[in-house]
KEDO-834498 format. One record per atom (N, C-alpha, C): z, x, y; residue in three letters. Coordinates in pm, whole numbers, plus 50000, padded with zeros to 5 digits. Atoms other than C-alpha are relative to their C-alpha. Layout:
N
ZXYALA
...
***
This chain:
511
499435001249865MET
209347610051019MET
499214989950080MET
500685010649927LYS
208537579651230LYS
499575005150137LYS
500524995849871CYS
206377584251537CYS
500894995450113CYS
499175005249892ALA
208787563151738ALA
501105009850040ALA
498944990549970GLU
211357590951716GLU
499545010550100GLU
500544990149908ASN
209017612951922ASN
499614993950135ASN
500445006749878MET
208387587152192MET
500935003250117MET
499204998149879SER
209527592752548SER
500824987550026SER
499175011549964ASN
212407570352661ASN
499784995950144ASN
500225002349861GLY
211587579952978GLY
499514984550025GLY
500975005750090ARG
198357333253684ARG
498994995150091ARG
501065007749938PHE
196527343953839PHE
499084995649889PHE
500815005050110SER
195027322153557SER
498694995550057SER
501325002049941HIS
191347318753604HIS
499794985650045HIS
500175013449949LEU
190677289153829LEU
498744993649946LEU
501185005650065LEU
187287285353663LEU
500364997349855LEU
499385001950131SER
189077270953363SER
499084993949897SER
500955004350100GLY
185977257453196GLY
499854985049986GLY
500115014450013VAL
186357220253257VAL
498544995650007VAL
501405003949983TRP
182797217453378TRP
499175003749879TRP
500784995850115LEU
181447237253087LEU
500254991249879LEU
499725009250108PHE
183217214652840PHE
499234986950021PHE
500725012449968TRP
181707184553016TRP
498525001749973TRP
501414997550025GLN
178277200453002GLN
499715000449850GLN
500234999150144ALA
178677207552632ALA
499874986149939ALA
500045013650052VAL
179287170552570VAL
498734992850043VAL
501105008049947THR
176537156952794THR
498635006149977THR
501304993650008VAL
173807182852747VAL
499625004149859VAL
500314994550131VAL
174127195052390VAL
499084990849921VAL
500875009350071GLY
172447163652264GLY
498545001850035GLY
501384998149958ALA
169337173152457ALA
499385012949948ALA
500524987250048ALA
169027207752302ALA
499144997749877ALA
500935002450110SER
166017208252073SER
499945011749904SER
500044988350085LYS
166447243251931LYS
501415005049976LYS
498674995350038LEU
169367259351755LEU
500605009150105LEU
499474990249908TRP
169667287152009TRP
499714996550145TRP
500245004049862GLU
168767267352319GLU
501324999450074GLU
498784999549922VAL
171347272752591VAL
499714995250142VAL
500235006649874PRO
171857257452935PRO
499755008950119PRO
500104991549882THR
171547288053157THR
498995011249979THR
501064990249999GLY
169037314753247GLY
500215012549919GLY
499834987050066PRO
170627346253101PRO
499605000349854PRO
500325000050142PHE
169767335052747PHE
498634994149973PHE
501355004950021SER
166157325452795SER
499235009049904SER
500624990950098SER
165257355752583SER
501005002849890SER
499144997650115SER
166677368252256SER
501035010750026SER
499074989049975SER
168557396852418SER
500474999650143SER
499404999849867ASN
170927397952710ASN
500255014550037ASN
499964985849967VAL
170497431852878VAL
500685001950134VAL
499374996849872SER
172727446453149SER
500305014850004SER
499564986349985GLU
173657480053287GLU
501525000249995GLU
498554999050002SER
177207491153215SER
500515002150141SER
499434999149867LEU
179527490053509LEU
500195014550040LEU
499874986449951GLN
179247521953709GLN
500694999650136GLN
499255000749876TRP
181907525353974TRP
499525011250094TRP
500534990349905GLU
180377542554278GLU
501075010250038GLU
499174988849960ARG
181847576254364ARG
501155002549902ARG
498984997550102CYS
183987574954049CYS
499435010449906CYS
500654989050069HIS
183187608753898HIS
500715004049871HIS
499324996850125TYR
185527607853604TYR
498965000649888TYR
501134997850090HIS
183317621853329HIS
499924989949887HIS
500065010350104HIS
184267594253085HIS
499044988950040HIS
500855010949952LEU
182207570553303LEU
498665005050051LEU
501204994649940LYS
179397593953404LYS
498724994849934LYS
501225003250073ASP
176927584953134ASP
499594985650026ASP
500495013449975ARG
174797555353229ARG
499584993749868ARG
500175006350129VAL
174697530852942VAL
499304986550018VAL
500645013250001ARG
172347501852877ARG
500604992049885ARG
499335008350099ILE
174007473052692ILE
499134988049967ILE
500735011850045THR
172197446852485THR
500904991649912THR
499255009250085ALA
173647416252316ALA
499044989649946ALA
500995008950060ASP
171387397952073ASP
500594986249975ASP
499665013750030ILE
171497360252040ILE
498954994649902ILE
498684998850063PRO
172117353251753PRO
500325014549964PRO
499624986250031PRO
174087384651666PRO
499665003949856PRO
500234994750134ARG
173347406751366ARG
501305006149950ARG
498664996250045LEU
176567410251170LEU
500015009649882LEU
500014992350124ASP
175457429050858ASP
500595013950020ASP
499394986849995GLY
177487460050785GLY
501514999250007GLY
498544999149993THR
181077471650815THR
500425003750141THR
499494998249865TRP
183067470351139TRP
501485003349990TRP
498644994750020VAL
186357489051183VAL
500745001650133VAL
499134997249885SER
189277493551418SER
499845014550044SER
500054986549947THR
189237523951643THR
501385005450037THR
498624995949970ARG
193007524951701ARG
500944990249932ARG
498995009650046CYS
196227508651590CYS
500024988450099CYS
500105011749913GLU
195887473451728GLU
501354992950012GLU
498785007749977VAL
198667452451878VAL
499614985550026VAL
500215014249981ARG
198517414851835ARG
501294993450048ARG
498795007049956PRO
200907389451991PRO
500984998449886PRO
498955001150101GLY
204177388651805GLY
501235008750029GLY
501244992650021PRO
203997418251819PRO
499735002549852PRO
500454995750131GLU
201997426451507GLU
499155012450018GLU
500764987549995PHE
200527460851439PHE
499085000549879PHE
500945000850111LEU
197387462851231LEU
498755008350025LEU
501374994949996THR
194037478751151THR
499144990349921THR
500905009750061ARG
190967459051043ARG
498715006549953ARG
501324996050050SER
187837464550836SER
499304987349953SER
500735012350029TYR
185307435950827TYR
498595003649951TYR
501334997550055THR
182207437250606THR
499254986949985THR
500855011850009PHE
179397411750639PHE
498775003449917PHE
501144998050089HIS
176727408550371HIS
498834991350046HIS
501195007249952PRO
173147395950423PRO
500004985149973PRO
500055014150037HIS
173757362350253HIS
501274992750043HIS
498915007449934ARG
176597350650484ARG
501385003149944ARG
498684997050055HIS
179407363850264HIS
500665011150083HIS
499274989349933PHE
182127384950423PHE
501255003549919PHE
498734995250057GLN
185077405550305GLN
500775007050109GLN
499154995049892VAL
187937413750539VAL
501235006849942VAL
498734993450030LEU
190767438650506LEU
500815000950129LEU
499074998849888GLN
193677434850744GLN
501265007049949GLN
498834992250041HIS
196397461150711HIS
501084998750108HIS
498905001949907TYR
199757453250874TYR
501065010849980TYR
499104988550001TYR
202377479250963TYR
501354996450061TYR
498665001949946ALA
206047481851045ALA
500215007350131ALA
499844992049879ASP
205427505451337ASP
498764999150087ASP
501085001449901SER
203277506551651SER
498975011249992SER
501004989650021ASP
201427537851532ASP
499194997849874ASP
500695003150126CYS
200207521551211CYS
500125011549900CYS
499734989350095GLY
201817549051005GLY
500874995849884GLY
499095005050103ASP
204147527750792ASP
499474986649949ASP
500615012550048PRO
202097501850593PRO
501044990349945PRO
499125010550051ALA
203877469050525ALA
499294991849893ALA
500785007550097TYR
201247447650354TYR
498554999350046TYR
501435001349970SER
197477442650338SER
499524986549950SER
500645012550040LEU
195437410650325LEU
498545002949965LEU
501404999450040MET
192127408850139MET
499464985850010MET
500505013349967ILE
190077379350265ILE
498514999349968ILE
501415001950033ARG
186767366550129ARG
499584986050042ARG
500505013049960GLY
184587338450251GLY
498565000650044GLY
501355000949947LYS
181357327450415LYS
500064996650148LYS
500105003249858ILE
180317325350778ILE
498594994750027ILE
501305005549961ARG
177537304550931ARG
499934999550152ARG
500225000249856LEU
176297311151282LEU
499354986750036LEU
500495013449969SER
175707277651450SER
499124999650124SER
500795000949878GLN
174557280251812GLN
500615009050107GLN
499474992749885ALA
174897299352135ALA
501104991650063ALA
498845007349950SER
178237290152287SER
499704993350134SER
500115007349874TRP
178187263452556TRP
501265002150084TRP
498734997949931ILE
181697273752651ILE
500105014250054ILE
499914986049961THR
181727311852658THR
498615005950000THR
501384995349988ARG
178377323552787ARG
499875014249943ARG
500204987050063GLY
177017352752586GLY
500545000749859GLY
499455000250134GLY
178927343452271GLY
499244990549910GLY
500635008650099THR
177797326051953THR
501094992849922THR
499055007750078GLU
179707298151784GLU
499685001349851GLU
500194998550144ALA
180237300751410ALA
501034991749926ALA
499085006950089GLU
181887282751122GLU
500275009049878GLU
499684991750116HIS
183687299550834HIS
500694991949892HIS
499335006250114HIS
184957290150492HIS
500665011049918HIS
499264990150079LEU
187647309950307LEU
499954996249853LEU
500005002450144SER
187257313449933SER
501235006049932SER
498834993650062LYS
190167336649859LYS
500715008750102LYS
499164991149919VAL
193057353950036VAL
501045006049907VAL
499034993250083GLY
195117379949855GLY
500875009250083GLY
499074991449929ILE
198077401349955ILE
500475011249908ILE
499404988650069VAL
199297435649853VAL
501175004650086VAL
498804995449929VAL
202857444349954VAL
500195014849969VAL
499974985450017HIS
203377481450011HIS
501395006149994HIS
498654994250003SER
207157485550028SER
501034989149976SER
498915009850018PRO
210427468549932PRO
500444993950133PRO
499585005349870ALA
211277465250302ALA
499054989050047ALA
500975010349963ALA
208047446050366ALA
500184987549914ALA
499755011350090LYS
208797424050065LYS
501164991650050LYS
498845007449948MET
212147414550214MET
499654992650128MET
500385006749876ARG
210637406750553ARG
499124987849972ARG
500885011250034LEU
207947384750398LEU
500774988649935LEU
499265010450071SER
210477366150185SER
500664990250096SER
499375009049902SER
212047351750501SER
498994990750065SER
501045008049936ARG
208707337050610ARG
499214991449903ARG
500845007050095LEU
206937325950293LEU
500794990049917LEU
499365009150096PRO
207717296050071PRO
500365007449872PRO
499524993050120SER
209387304449741SER
498885003449904SER
501144997250086ALA
206077302449556ALA
498724996950075ALA
501275001849932CYS
202597307049700CYS
498885002449899CYS
501044999150101VAL
199797299549453VAL
500575007949881VAL
499514992150114SER
200377327349197SER
501095009850043SER
499064990149948LEU
202807346349418LEU
501434994849997LEU
498575002449991SER
206537345949362SER
500635013050048SER
499554987649938LEU
208187371149592LEU
501055007249917LEU
498984993550081GLY
210997377449350GLY
499405009449895GLY
500634991850104ARG
208497392749105ARG
498895009050054ARG
501064991949939VAL
206237410949350VAL
500205014849967VAL
499994985650025VAL
205357446549253VAL
499185006750110VAL
500774993249894PRO
204347469049547PRO
498745006549944PRO
501264994250040GLY
200717479349522GLY
499134991049915GLY
500775009250084LYS
199587449549312LYS
499494988450085LYS
500625010849925LEU
197227422849447LEU
500474986549947LEU
499585013550036TYR
198597387149449TYR
499204990150085TYR
500805010149932GLU
196737355749545GLU
500874991250089GLU
499325008949907LEU
197887336549852LEU
499284986750013LEU
500805012149978HIS
195037311649873HIS
498695001249925HIS
501365000850053ASN
191927300649689ASN
499454986250029ASN
500665012649963THR
189497271749716THR
500664987949936THR
499365011250069ARG
191617250549481ARG
501424997650047ARG
498595001149961ALA
195007256149645ALA
500124997350149ALA
499745002849859GLY
196547246249974GLY
500215012650081GLY
499864988749909ARG
197257268350274ARG
501435001750050ARG
498614999249954ALA
201027265950295ALA
500425014450024ALA
499614985949984CYS
201407303450248CYS
499375005950126CYS
500704994249886LEU
198817311750513LEU
500634995750131LEU
499415004849875SER
200347289950783SER
501395005850020SER
498654994349988ALA
203817303250707ALA
499965014450049ALA
500144986249955MET
202537338450774MET
499395001050140MET
500694999649872GLY
200867328451099GLY
498595004949985GLY
501344994950028PHE
197567336950934PHE
498954989850042PHE
501125008449964SER
194317323351071SER
498775008850015SER
501264993249975MET
190677333651072MET
499164992350102MET
500705007449896MET
189807311051366MET
499245009350094MET
500744990249920GLU
188637343051536GLU
498515000049965GLU
501405000650041MET
185407337951339MET
499214989350075MET
500685010849929GLY
184647308051561GLY
499185004450119GLY
500754994949885LEU
183287329851842LEU
499635014549972LEU
500494986850041VAL
181147360751781VAL
499065005550106VAL
500944993149912ARG
179357386151999ARG
499845014449951ARG
500264986150035VAL
177727419451911VAL
499305006750117VAL
500604992249892GLU
176997444852184GLU
499545013549946GLU
500504986750032THR
174897476252147THR
499915008150127THR
500034990949886GLN
175437504852390GLN
498945010849972GLN
501074990050014HIS
172317526452436HIS
500265011050103HIS
499674989049911HIS
173417559852582HIS
498755008050035HIS
501174992649950SER
171037581252784SER
499655011949913SER
500284988450086HIS
171387610352539HIS
499554995849860HIS
500555004750126GLY
170147588352253GLY
501004994049903GLY
499005005550091ALA
173427578552091ALA
500064984850013ALA
499875014450001LYS
174077542351997LYS
501364996249947LYS
498695005250043VAL
177407524151969VAL
499904984949993VAL
500015014550016GLN
177747488851834GLN
501434994849987GLN
498675006050001GLU
180787466751890GLU
499924985349962GLU
499895014050042LEU
181757433851726LEU
501204993750069LEU
498955007549932PHE
183737409851944PHE
500224986949926PHE
499625012650062LEU
185547381951761LEU
500994992850090LEU
499195008449912GLY
187497353351916GLY
501435004550016GLY
498634996049969ASP
190887358352078ASP
501014993049910ASP
498885005350078ILE
194167352751894ILE
500984993650096ILE
499095007049908HIS
196457327152056HIS
501325007650010HIS
498754992749979THR
199537343152208THR
501224992549946THR
498935008050060ASP
201687314652071ASP
499764999149850ASP
500144999350145TRP
202207320251700TRP
499704986349939TRP
500145013350059THR
202427282751628THR
498644993750027THR
501295005849963GLN
199007276251787GLN
498805007149936GLN
501104991850051ARG
196967301951596ARG
499024992349913ARG
500875006550098SER
195627279851321SER
499174988750059SER
500785010549935GLN
194357253351567GLN
499165005150117GLN
500624994849878HIS
193097276051843HIS
498515002349983HIS
501444997349993ARG
189377275051921ARG
499785010550108ARG
500054989249900PRO
188747308552092PRO
498924997950105PRO
500964999849890THR
187027310652429THR
499925013950063THR
500054986049959GLY
187727347752486GLY
499925008649876GLY
500134990750112TYR
187667378852269TYR
501255008849987TYR
498994989850022GLN
190157402652113GLN
499345013750009GLN
500544986549994GLN
189717440252106GLN
498865001649899GLN
501154999550090PRO
186297448351954PRO
500195009949886PRO
500174990550109LEU
185627464951622LEU
498705007550023LEU
501234992349984GLN
183007492251607GLN
499305001649865GLN
500784998150121SER
180207496551358SER
500395013249933SER
499684987750073ALA
181087521451086ALA
498865010050007ALA
501154991349990MET
177577535351129MET
499745004750142MET
500304997049860HIS
177317534751507HIS
501254998150084HIS
498765000849925HIS
180647542551670HIS
500135012050093HIS
499764989049907ILE
181997564551945ILE
500525012149924ILE
499554987550063HIS
182447600651840HIS
500765008450102HIS
499395000850132PRO
184917614751770PRO
500824987249985PRO
499175011850029CYS
186727585551602CYS
500695002149866CYS
499314997350127PRO
189177598251340PRO
500554987649933PRO
499475012450058VAL
190647563451295VAL
498914992549925VAL
501105007350063CYS
187227548851210CYS
499835003949853CYS
500214995250137ALA
186847570450899ALA
501154995749909ALA
498855003950081LEU
190377563050777LEU
499964985249965LEU
500045014450024VAL
189947525450815VAL
498834996649907VAL
501195002850081TYR
186457525850661TYR
500255003049852TYR
499764996150140ARG
187687543350345ARG
501174992549936ARG
498805006650050SER
190717520750304SER
499664989149899SER
500075011450091THR
191287495050030THR
501294992250016THR
498765007749990GLU
193887467849990GLU
501175007349936GLU
498924992250061GLN
195877491349763GLN
500305012950076GLN
499824987449927ARG
195377521549987ARG
499694997950148ARG
500215002349856PRO
195807512050353PRO
499925013250074PRO
500054987649921PRO
194987538050617PRO
501365002950062PRO
498794995549931VAL
197947557950743VAL
499545008550117VAL
500534993249883LEU
197107567851097LEU
500915011550041LEU
499174988649956PRO
198257601251238PRO
500924996050114PRO
499025002949896CYS
201277600851463CYS
499425002950137CYS
500524998249865SER
200257595851824SER
500985008350083SER
499094992349914PRO
201647621452069PRO
500574991250110PRO
499385007549891ALA
204067607952325ALA
499245002750129ALA
500694998849873VAL
202297601252655VAL
500904994550109VAL
499145005049891PRO
204607599252958PRO
499234990250088PRO
500655010149917LEU
203847568653168LEU
499905005150143LEU
500254995449864SER
202267580253494SER
498914991250061SER
500945009749945LEU
200637552453694LEU
499205005250118LEU
500624995249876ALA
199647573253996ALA
498505001349985ALA
501444998649999GLY
195977570454079GLY
499284986749996GLY
500955010949989HIS
193077546854043HIS
499474996849861HIS
500365003950136TRP
192447527653719TRP
498964988850002TRP
501085009849998VAL
189327507553635VAL
499684994949860VAL
500485005550126SER
187937485053364SER
498905008849942SER
501054992450066GLN
185717501853107GLN
498714992149989GLN
501185008550019HIS
183347472253083HIS
500324986150054HIS
499785014049964CYS
182907435653170CYS
500964994049898CYS
498965005350089GLU
185977418353026GLU
499914984849993GLU
500015014450022THR
186137383552878THR
501394995449961THR
498695005650028ARG
189307362752874ARG
499864985549956ARG
500055014450032PRO
190157328352737PRO
499784991750126PRO
500255009649892ASN
189197298452953ASN
498835004350088ASN
501284997249934ILE
185727311153046ILE
500195009450117ILE
499734990449894LEU
186737341453245LEU
499305013249971LEU
500664986950007PHE
184537371953302PHE
500415007750124PHE
499454992749887LEU
185937399353521LEU
499995014949979LEU
499664985850005THR
186487435653604THR
501265002050083THR
498724997549933ARG
189767450753724ARG
500025014050059ARG
499904987349928ASP
190607478953964ASP
501405000950058ASP
498624998749954PHE
194227490154015PHE
500235013650065PHE
499534987649938THR
195677516054248THR
501514999450012THR
498544999449996PHE
199327526654218PHE
500445011750088PHE
499384989649918GLU
201407546354468GLU
501485000649964GLU
498624999750050PRO
204617555354281PRO
501045003550106PRO
499024996049899SER
206267571454584SER
500484988250083SER
499645011949923GLN
206257537554757GLN
500204987849910GLN
499925011050096HIS
206397516354440HIS
499054988750040HIS
500995009749954ALA
203297499154575ALA
498794999849907ALA
501205001350082TRP
200217486354395TRP
499014990850070TRP
501075008749952GLU
196897470454477GLU
499084997049882GLU
500915003950107GLY
194737450954234GLY
498814992550057GLY
501235006749959ILE
191127441254296ILE
499364994249875ILE
500515006950117TYR
189857415454050TYR
498754992450041TYR
501265006249964LYS
186247404954065LYS
499554990949886LYS
500395009950099HIS
185227373153885HIS
498504997650003HIS
501435002450016TYR
181777365353753TYR
499784987249921TYR
500345012050075SER
179987335553604SER
499295003249870SER
500744996450120ASP
178317355253324ASP
500655011749928ASP
499374990150086SER
179267378153037SER
499535014350027SER
500444986649963ALA
177327407553185ALA
500615004550132ALA
499394997149870CYS
179377406353507CYS
498935003750104CYS
501084997549904SER
176177404553712SER
499904989250107SER
500065011049905GLN
176747371653898GLN
501404997250055GLN
498645001549948PRO
179917374354112PRO
500244986250062PRO
499605012849939THR
181767342754217THR
501035002150111THR
499054996749894PHE
184777356154408PHE
500775012649962PHE
499184988150018THR
186887387154454THR
501384997250056THR
498635002049957LEU
190657386454479LEU
500695013650010LEU
499254987549977ARG
192657415154628ARG
501484996450015ARG
498565002749998ALA
196387413954554ALA
500765012850029ALA
499184988549966LEU
199017437254698LEU
501464996549984LEU
498585002550014GLY
202707441454641GLY
500745012449956GLY
499154989250045HIS
205447462654490HIS
500374998049854HIS
499635000950141TYR
206677470454141TYR
501235008649975TYR
498834992250042ALA
209767483753965ALA
499925002149850ALA
499974997050143GLN
209897501153629GLN
501394997449947GLN
498715003150060GLU
212657488653401GLU
500215008249874GLU
499614992850121ASN
213637497653046ASN
498825002249906ASN
500994998950109PRO
211587510652753PRO
500014987249918PRO
500105012350079SER
210357481752542SER
500745001549868SER
499305000050129SER
212527472752246SER
499084995449888SER
500925005350100LYS
209527457052069LYS
498855009449968LYS
501154991150019ILE
206767482752121ILE
500395014050047ILE
499644986449961PRO
207817519552117PRO
498925006450085PRO
500944993549910GLY
206217539352396GLY
499584991450116GLY
500335009149890ALA
205737508652615ALA
501224998350091ALA
498945001649902PHE
207757501352929PHE
499894986550069PHE
499945012749929GLU
208857469653101GLU
499965002350151GLU
500134999449855PHE
207977463553465PHE
500224986150059PHE
500015012349921VAL
208507437253731VAL
499075002250117VAL
500954999249890PHE
205637431553974PHE
500194988350094PHE
499925010549899LYS
205797412254297LYS
498735000050083LYS
501205001849919VAL
202697398854470VAL
500444994650136VAL
499585004249865THR
203267396654846THR
498834996750091THR
501165002449915GLN
199737395454986GLN
498774998149913GLN
501245002650073VAL
196437381254864VAL
498874997650099VAL
501215002249921ARG
192967382955017ARG
498884996049905ARG
501085005350083VAL
189947364554882VAL
498675001550071VAL
501374999449949THR
186237370554928THR
499134991049915THR
500945008650071ALA
183857342654834ALA
498685007349985ALA
501224992550029MET
180767357154668MET
498794991149975MET
501155008950013ASP
178597326054634ASP
500234987650086ASP
499955011249906LYS
177817294954836LYS
500864988649949LYS
499175010950051SER
179577270554603SER
501485002550027SER
498614996749970THR
182867288954646THR
500274998350149THR
499855001849855VAL
182347289655024VAL
500164985250034VAL
499935014449972LYS
181757252055024LYS
501354994349961LYS
498695004750045LEU
184927245954827LEU
501105004150097LEU
498944995049913LEU
187087267755052LEU
499914993850139LEU
500155006249867ASN
185657252755371ASN
500414985450001ASN
499575013950006SER
186667218255246SER
501514998550007SER
498545000849997THR
190377227055257THR
500494997050141THR
499405003049871LYS
192667215255534LYS
500445012950069LYS
499574988349923ARG
193487239655812ARG
501465003249969ARG
498644995750029GLY
196557259955728GLY
500364999449853GLY
499725001050143LYS
196297253455353LYS
499345011249920LYS
500704989350071CYS
194047282955267CYS
499595010550102CYS
500264990749891GLY
194337309955531GLY
500104992950135GLY
499765006049868LEU
194917304455903LEU
498754993950061LEU
501235004749939THR
191287299155993THR
499014995649895THR
501075004250089GLY
188337281255837GLY
498845009650011GLY
501184991649984GLY
184797293955853GLY
499795010149890GLY
500274991050112TRP
184567309055506TRP
498515002949993TRP
501384995650015GLU
181377328955458GLU
499885009049879GLU
500254991350114VAL
179817347155166VAL
500215014650041VAL
499784985849976GLY
181077383055156GLY
501025003350105GLY
499004997649895VAL
183767378855424VAL
501404997649942VAL
498655000850056GLU
187347385955316GLU
500944992350092GLU
499015007949925LYS
190117361655423LYS
501395002649943LYS
498614997750039ASP
193867367655418ASP
500694986649977ASP
499315012450034LEU
195817340055241LEU
501505000850019LEU
498564997849991THR
199247354755307THR
500684991250106THR
499315008049898PRO
200047336355637PRO
500264985649958PRO
499805013850045THR
199727302755457THR
500654999649861THR
499324999150130ASP
201657314355147ASP
499074996649884ASP
500965002050107GLY
198517312854940GLY
498884990650040GLY
501125009149977CYS
195737287454903CYS
500134988449902CYS
499775011850084THR
196277252154776THR
498844997249906THR
501145003750082VAL
192757246054653VAL
499735010149888VAL
500154989850105LEU
192717278954458LEU
501255000949913LEU
498784999650079GLY
196257273154330GLY
500805012650016GLY
499294987449978ILE
197537306054474ILE
501274997350078ILE
498705002149937LYS
201217305854563LYS
500685013450021LYS
499354987449965LEU
202987334554741LEU
501384997550059LEU
500114988250087PRO
205177353654696PRO
500164996049854PRO
499975003050143HIS
205037356054318HIS
500475012249923HIS
499454989250080LYS
206887376854058LYS
499554998549856LYS
500385000250140GLU
205747386653708GLU
500685011349923GLU
499364990450089TYR
207357404653414TYR
498935005849909TYR
501154993350061GLU
204967430253269GLU
500415010049892GLU
499834989950103LEU
204517455052985LEU
498845009750011LEU
501034989649986PHE
202637488053027PHE
500195010649892PHE
499944988750092LYS
201747515852788LYS
498815009150027LYS
501094990449986MET
199657547552810MET
499745006749867MET
500444992450117GLU
197667564352533GLU
498905009550041GLU
501154991349981LEU
195047591352503LEU
498934995849901LEU
501075002850093ASP
191647583952356ASP
499685012949921ASP
500274988050082PRO
190157608352097PRO
499555012050081PRO
500414988849916ARG
188767629452383ARG
501085003950101ARG
498834996749919LYS
192217631352544LYS
499924994450142LYS
500045006849871HIS
191317608352833HIS
501114989550004HIS
498915009849994PRO
194247586852953PRO
499494985750006PRO
500285014350000LEU
194147549452888LEU
501264992650042LEU
498875008149955LEU
196367523653056LEU
499864985949942LEU
499965013450057PHE
197277492152863PHE
500974991450080PHE
499145009549929THR
198657462353055THR
500164987449916THR
499645011350085GLY
200207430852913GLY
498934989349988GLY
500945010950024GLU
198047403952756GLU
500524987250063GLU
499605012249933ARG
198067371152944ARG
500144988649901ARG
499865011550090PRO
199277338752780PRO
498714992149990PRO
501245007350023THR
196397319652625THR
499974986850075THR
499985013049935ASP
197537287052784ASP
499895000850152ASP
500194998549857GLY
197087301353134GLY
501295000450080GLY
498734999549929SER
200797301653220SER
500275014250051SER
499674987149940SER
202427330053409SER
501275005749936SER
498784993650052PRO
204957355253268PRO
501025002050112PRO
499134999449883ASP
207297346853554ASP
501485000349965ASP
498634998750047ARG
210457349853343ARG
500065011049893ARG
499924989250100PRO
211737378153121PRO
499614995549860PRO
500335004750133LEU
211347356752809LEU
498504998249980LEU
501445001550010ARG
207637352952888ARG
499265013350013ARG
500644986949989ARG
206997390052911ARG
499035002149883ARG
500974997950108PRO
203877399852710PRO
500545009449893PRO
499684990650108ASN
204227417052373ASN
498735005249932ASN
501274994350045SER
200557426752329SER
499215003750126SER
500684993949886PHE
197887442152550PHE
498584994950020PHE
501395002149965GLN
194617436352731GLN
499185012549966GLN
500854988350017SER
191647459752709SER
500515011450087SER
499474989049920PRO
192677494552826PRO
499105003350119PRO
500714995349882MET
191687507753167MET
499995015349997MET
500124985449996VAL
190567543553237VAL
500325005150139VAL
499654993849873LEU
191677567253509LEU
498755005050070LEU
501144995649919CYS
189117572453783CYS
500495011350089CYS
499514988249931SER
189457607053935SER
500024998150150SER
499954999849854GLY
190427611954296GLY
500964990150058GLY
499105010249948GLY
192287579554353GLY
499574994150132GLY
500405004849869GLU
190447574954680GLU
498814990649994GLU
501205008250010THR
187467556154543THR
500334985350011THR
499815014349982GLN
187007519154612GLN
498904992449930GLN
501035007650067PRO
184837504054340PRO
500174985250030PRO
499885014249976SER
184077467454380SER
500134992949868SER
499805008350116TYR
185587447854099TYR
500904988550032TYR
499485012949991SER
187927420554032SER
501244996349929SER
498665003350042MET
190867400453929MET
500114991249881MET
499325009150086HIS
192517386453643HIS
501205007049960HIS
498824997750069ASN
195617391653502ASN
500775012150012ASN
498794992950031SER
197637421053508SER
501024996750100SER
498995004849909LYS
199407408053805LYS
499474987150050LYS
500635012249961GLN
198427372353825GLN
500844992550100GLN
499325008149902VAL
199277347754096VAL
500144986149943VAL
499705012650063GLN
200837314654000GLN
499004989350042GLN
500975010649974LEU
198407285453970LEU
500694986850024LEU
499575013849991ALA
198847249854074ALA
499914993749862ALA
499965005950133SER
199467226553782SER
499414986149998SER
500375013950017GLY
198297193653640GLY
498564996950034GLY
501375004849981SER
195267173053722SER
499365005950124SER
500584994249880GLU
194837188354067GLU
499275013049967GLU
500634987450038ARG
194097222453913ARG
498724997549922ARG
501185003150080VAL
191677207153663VAL
498854995550088VAL
501045004949912ALA
189797188953936ALA
499415011250084ALA
500494988849919GLN
189577220454148GLN
499085008949918GLN
500824991450085ALA
188247240953859ALA
498654993649971ALA
501255006950030ALA
185687214653770ALA
499065000050118ALA
500835000349881LEU
184457212054128LEU
499335013450023LEU
500554986949974LEU
183997249354167LEU
498955003949897LEU
500964996850103LEU
182267253853832LEU
498714991950016LEU
501175008549987PHE
179967224453894PHE
499115004750114PHE
500774995249886GLY
178957237254235GLY
499325013249971GLY
500574987050031SER
178417272454107SER
498804998749909SER
501115001650094ALA
176227260753822ALA
498794994150068ALA
501135006049930LEU
174097238854045LEU
499275010450084LEU
500624989849916CYS
173517267654283CYS
499195009749917CYS
500724990250081SER
172527291454003SER
498754993849938SER
501175006450060TRP
170187266253841TRP
498854998550099TRP
501055002849903PHE
168327258454162PHE
499725011750092PHE
500354987949928GLY
168217294154290GLY
500555000650141GLY
499444999949865VAL
170487288454590VAL
500565013850033VAL
499414986849971HIS
172167322654550HIS
499635009949893HIS
***
């Protein structure tokens, strides 16, 4: 019985788009004398330490425990890392992953793909072998490590006749030793080796470019427990761009098979899996979508285009109203704020998703935006705008909120009001039965889902419910209800100016 049968029926793209960081990578990297030398203070030591985000007066017990987080540069990859839930990739694709790294740079990857969003109906599995070489601390995504990989072999095991038929419409008639007409379910066939081309891989939308950006975080809990997470580069939301995409953000992390959150029933199933025996995850109970209350990020979030942020949403279903507070930072520990964006508006729930069972389609409208500059470089940028182009009055100051609604947004920040977006939401329960809210993943190219055809089909990191609904943590904005950005060279110049000013201020201790 399929889990879907039990389901209920019931841009603002980061303006700090990284132009300046790319320029710095070109002009400064030549001066670096050490492999792990980086251009900014947070990586002057081998470990980047921060306190996990603790939302004041948020007493939800899932967030009570104070956690110290370390991220070693370079990261230690040895061991096996596994999925903690059925993952949703753009497409949508449903999969679980098990990645094993050996001491001498070799790795073995198992990716299990499914026909359903609960990962209960295996379609096919990929067995991937290769080598990885860590190169240097990333000049683009602070806190990450750049890496290079080489694939030696990719094999496929088809698990059902239905999956065989679906693959036959995507793959060439013959792939290395694979001829789909003679495929036997459960048998391993070679898709790629070092002597053959990659025609089969590209036809499947397969890419391991995620290996290009790596980060390992260790959570040290006050009661002595340790959790380790492996962050690999983001997957491009456009299928055709996957094999060329150089990641600047991360996808959902894998957890160490030895040091993971308990309980984690999925971890054990994925860890014990093989290419012939994919994990069959238990059917997830239907969770009615109930947005009422106050939802917050679980940790500092990283997005493509050099974006570090936290999110804070409040929904009032009786009025179909929402408020999103998105706080942007210049570092991967979310310790150096740059600006806070508060967006308000209304929303309407539409139909259940036809692509992802249990998910629902929404339309969000942004009608009001307020911005608070959190550093002097942002203040300088905003004070350089013409009167009436970025709020009614000038005089921007650090920590002072300004309303951009009377001027229909802010030209220099690329904010345009009002703005409508087509969204996708889903709720799940974690292993401890705490509610999680998944919101639509943003397009990698920074565009806005301002039309139904651009509606997301995968998700961002889940948010957790903060008890009471009355709390007002200070966080920040990106994406689940983004505001449309200006386009073209003007946006690039604005982003470069802001990043350049922010970096200068941080280097010389101005803020």
